[in-house]
C-alpha positions, 0 to 999 in steps of 0.5 A, a space after each residue: 500500499 505504501 509503495 502504491 501511495 508513493 508511486 501515485 504521489 510521484 505521478 502526480 508531482 510530474 503532472 504540469 511539469 514541463 518537458 525537458 528535452 535531451 535532444 531536439 529533431 529536425 535540425 537538417 541545417 546541422 546549425 546550433 540550436 537556440 533553447 531557453 534556460 532549463 528547456 533542454 538537458 545534457 545527454 551525458 550528465 542529465 543536468 539542465 542547461 541554465 544558458 549557453 555559456 560552456 554549453 556544447 551541441 552535437 548534430 547527427 546526420 539525421 538532424 538529431 541535436 544533443 545538447 551538453 552543459 559542459 565541453 567535458 561532457 561533449 568529450 565523454 559522449 563523443 568517445 568511441 563515436 565516428 566524429 566525421 559524421 557528427 557536427 560539433 558546436 561549443 559556446 566560446 568564452 571570448 567571442 560568446 557564440 557557437 563555433 565549430 568545436 573542432 576549431 576552438 581552443 580549450 583552456 584548463 582552469 575554468 569554473 564549468 558546470 560539471 567542473 571538467 574545467 575546460 573553457 572553449 575560446 575562438 582565439 587562441 589564449 595562453 595555455 590552451 590547447 586544440 580539440 584533439 588534445 583537449 580530447 586526449 586530456 579528457 580521456 586520460 582524466 587530466 582535467 579539474 575533477 582530478 585532484 592532483 591536476 586541480 591542485 597543480 592548476 590552481 597553484 600555478 595561477 596563485 591560488 595556493 590550491 584553494 578556490 
């Protein structure tokens, strides 16, 4: 009886909730899509996107567009996929618009939603790496979620390992 009551309450709590999409269909242009805060969620970590800052998108050949709240989530999702068939977009910190993710520069040490710490830039900035190096670093765990990497980056920036 308690289970039934719990299930009924759960269903009632979902009534009236807006649908949050993990992907949108029909993007035949392959361009990045606009979205409202909390309208879409990251396909990798399921976190709702609050805005474009640090976001990324992947558009499949069939027009299905996936959203990511952090460039690191895009990298992890992309692992093992045929990347040449997917259009990848990342929102840049410097020019504030989406660019081809493979042409962006990635700098470790930024504060990002999932704490991977890679900010994307259209113009090369000090300490940045190209897309392939960014992917390699993510796959090796060389990001801000790794305590040793985090400590090293913060010490290099003069934070003494503290936020």
